[in-house]
C-alpha positions in Angstrom: 120.5 95.9 105.6 116.8 94.8 106.0 115.4 93.5 102.8 111.7 94.1 101.9 110.2 92.3 99.0 106.9 93.7 97.8 104.3 93.4 95.0 100.7 94.3 94.5 98.0 93.8 91.9 98.9 90.3 91.0 95.2 89.6 90.2 95.4 85.9 90.3 92.8 83.3 89.1 92.8 79.6 88.2 94.4 80.3 84.8 97.4 82.0 86.3 98.1 79.4 89.0 101.8 78.7 89.4 103.1 81.8 87.7 104.6 83.4 90.8 105.5 80.4 92.8 108.9 79.7 91.2 110.0 83.3 91.9 108.5 83.3 95.4 110.5 80.2 96.2 113.7 82.2 95.7 112.7 85.0 98.1 114.8 83.7 101.0 117.9 84.5 98.9 117.2 88.2 98.6 114.5 89.2 101.1 113.5 89.0 104.8 109.7 89.5 104.3 107.2 89.6 101.4 104.6 92.4 101.4 101.5 92.0 99.3 99.8 95.3 98.5 96.3 94.2 97.6 94.3 93.2 94.5 95.6 89.7 95.0 92.6 88.3 93.2 90.6 89.3 90.2 87.1 89.4 91.6 87.5 88.5 95.3 86.2 84.9 95.2 87.2 82.1 97.5 88.5 80.1 94.5 90.8 82.9 93.4 92.0 83.3 97.0 92.9 79.6 97.1 95.1 80.2 94.0 96.9 83.0 95.8 97.2 80.8 98.9 99.0 78.0 97.0 101.5 80.6 95.6 102.5 81.8 99.1 102.1 78.7 101.3 105.2 77.5 103.2 107.5 80.2 101.9 110.8 80.6 103.7 110.0 84.2 104.6 107.0 85.7 106.4 104.2 87.1 104.2 102.2 90.2 105.2 99.2 91.4 103.1 96.4 93.9 102.8 93.4 93.4 100.5 92.5 95.6 97.6 89.3 96.8 96.0 89.2 93.7 93.7 89.5 91.4 96.7 86.2 93.0 98.0 84.2 92.7 94.8 82.5 89.4 95.5 81.5 90.6 99.0 83.4 87.8 100.7 86.5 89.7 101.9 86.4 87.8 105.2 86.6 84.5 103.4 89.5 85.7 101.2 91.3 86.8 104.4 90.7 83.5 106.1 92.0 81.5 103.1 95.2 83.7 103.0 95.7 83.4 106.7 95.3 79.6 106.6 98.2 79.7 104.1 100.3 81.5 106.6 99.9 85.2 105.6 99.3 87.9 108.1 96.4 89.9 106.6 96.1 93.4 108.0 93.2 95.9 108.1 93.9 98.6 110.6 96.4 96.5 112.4 100.1 96.1 112.9 102.4 93.1 113.1 106.1 92.5 113.7 108.1 89.9 111.9 111.6 88.9 112.8 114.5 87.8 110.7 117.5 86.9 112.9 118.0 89.9 115.1 116.0 92.3 112.9 112.4 93.3 113.9 110.3 94.6 111.0 107.1 96.3 111.9 104.3 96.5 109.3 101.1 98.6 109.7 98.5 97.8 107.1 95.2 99.0 105.7 93.5 98.9 102.3 93.0 102.6 102.5 90.6 104.4 100.2 90.1 107.2 97.8 89.2 110.9 98.1 92.0 112.7 96.3 94.8 114.9 97.3 95.3 118.4 98.7 93.7 121.0 96.6 91.6 118.5 94.6 90.0 116.3 97.2 86.5 115.2 98.3 85.0 117.0 101.2 82.9 115.8 104.1 79.9 117.9 102.9 76.5 117.5 101.3 74.7 114.2 100.8 75.0 111.5 103.4 76.6 109.1 100.9 79.3 111.7 100.1 80.0 112.3 103.7 80.3 108.6 104.4 82.8 108.2 101.4 85.1 110.7 103.1 84.6 109.4 106.6 85.4 105.9 105.4 88.7 107.1 103.9 89.4 109.0 107.1 88.7 105.9 109.3 91.1 103.8 107.2 93.8 106.5 107.6 93.2 106.8 111.3 93.7 103.1 111.8 97.0 103.3 109.8 98.2 106.1 112.0 97.3 104.2 115.2 99.0 101.0 113.9 102.2 102.9 113.1 102.1 104.5 116.5 101.6 101.1 118.1 104.8 99.9 116.4 106.7 102.7 118.1 106.2 100.8 121.4 107.5 97.5 120.0 111.2 98.1 119.5 111.1 97.7 115.7 114.2 98.3 113.6 112.0 99.6 110.8 108.4 100.5 110.3 106.5 100.1 107.0 103.1 101.4 106.0 101.4 98.9 103.7 98.3 100.0 101.8 96.5 99.3 98.5 95.5 102.9 97.7 98.2 105.5 97.3 99.1 108.1 99.9 100.6 110.5 97.4 100.0 111.7 93.8 103.6 111.3 92.8 103.2 107.5 92.3 100.1 108.0 90.2 101.9 109.9 87.4 100.9 108.2 84.2 97.3 107.6 85.3 94.6 109.9 83.9 94.4 112.9 86.4 90.6 112.5 86.3 90.8 109.3 88.3 93.3 110.4 90.9 90.5 110.7 93.6 89.7 107.1 93.1 93.4 105.9 93.4 94.3 107.4 96.8 94.0 109.9 99.5 96.2 112.5 101.1 94.8 111.3 104.5 97.0 108.3 104.2 100.1 110.4 103.8 99.0 112.6 106.8 98.8 109.5 108.9 102.2 108.2 107.8 103.9 111.6 108.4 102.2 112.0 111.8 103.2 108.6 113.1 106.4 108.2 111.2 107.6 105.3 108.9 110.7 104.2 107.1 108.9 103.2 103.9 105.4 103.3 102.5 104.3 100.6 100.0 101.1 100.6 97.9 99.6 99.2 94.7 96.4 100.0 92.7 97.8 102.4 90.1 98.7 100.1 87.2 99.8 103.0 85.0 101.5 104.9 87.7 105.1 105.5 88.7 107.2 103.5 91.2 108.9 106.3 93.2 107.3 109.0 95.3 107.6 110.8 98.7 105.3 112.2 101.3 105.6 115.9 102.3 107.2 114.7 105.5 110.0 112.9 103.6 108.8 109.3 103.8 109.7 107.4 100.6 106.7 105.8 98.8 106.9 102.9 96.4 104.1 101.8 94.0 104.6 98.1 93.7 101.7 97.3 91.4 103.0 94.4 89.3 102.3 96.3 86.0 104.6 99.1 87.3 107.5 97.0 88.6 107.2 94.4 85.8 108.3 91.5 87.8 107.2 89.0 90.5 108.5 91.4 93.3 110.9 94.2 94.0 113.3 94.2 96.9 113.9 97.4 98.9 116.8 97.8 101.3 116.3 99.6 104.6 119.4 100.5 106.6 119.0 100.7 110.4 117.9 103.0 111.9 115.8 103.8 108.8 117.4 105.4 105.7 115.9 103.8 102.6 118.1 102.9 99.6 116.6 102.2 96.2 116.3 98.5 95.8 116.4 97.2 92.3 116.5 93.4 92.7 113.5 91.1 92.1 112.1 88.0 90.5 110.8 88.1 87.0 107.4 86.6 86.5 107.7 83.0 85.3 
């Protein structure tokens, strides 16, 4: 079994420093990699990023992350990325990476993603320039996810994981007000995942959502926003060559 620990929406700041570190230090006992699904900070400041960096520095497992909308708020996403990378995290935006644990090769393709909604109730590339750019931005994020997953096909990975902040499916938004679904995810991400193929899709963002979902192509989707999973991380088990089982282990916050 390949063991994937994941959490998103930890929203850390100076007052929460140290809350996750004790659980993260146990990761090597239950997981082969830690995925961070965005909204790692509250307002996207360098100071908050440094708090996150101290939580993840020198862990015994690789850390792979994407940023979320909160991490962009202060308009210094590049600084946030640099701080996390200095702490050893691989921060993806339209890129792929492969991490190894023993003889297992775990491929992760990552992007923040964006909104726009889902089939039948989605934004269209029509009208004012700003509306067309909204949809085009979401499409570009999805296109990079597809390309990154396809890149991993050439790298002899045992499993491939799509890591995003925004949701690819409406299933995992159940519990959120339907009026805000277009701001929580996009069907374009699911199309990218189904076109390129993946063994698991992980996202955050939807604090009131539901953990379990699935793309129309049969890829299992997990909402790992911390308010949803209620712990420091959840661990999902992937069997080679790629059937997902429902992981239920994890570390409680504190």
